N, C-alpha and C positions, 0 to 999 in steps of 0.2 A: 503494498502498500503505499510506502515510503516511495519506492520508486517514481507509483505513477503521480503521488503528487509533486515530486521532485519534476516531473514530467510536464506538467499543468507550470508548472512556476518555471519550467524554462521557455515555453510557449507565450506565455504572458510577458517574461521581458522582452523576446522578440516580437512580440507585436505590439508592445510602447515603444520599441527601439522603429519600428516602422512609422509607428503613428508621429514621432518625433524629428524624424528623418523626412517624411514624406520623399521617399525615393524607392518607391514599390520597384520600377524597371531594374534598377541594379542591386535589388533583393534576391528578384527573382533570375537574374543574371547569377547571382551567386549561387541561389539553392540550388540550379540545374547544374552548374560547374560542378557543386558539390557530390548531388545527386550523381554525374557521371566519373568521381571521380570513386567513389564506394563503390556503383557497377562495376569500374574497372573495364 
């Protein structure tokens, strides 16, 4: 359960950063890049 709470906190932090930055395009590019890296 602690892991789930941590994941929620992480998502919340990312959301706050997005709201503060107003830079969705850059975030999407980073997320896609990270996905590509993790998939390998």
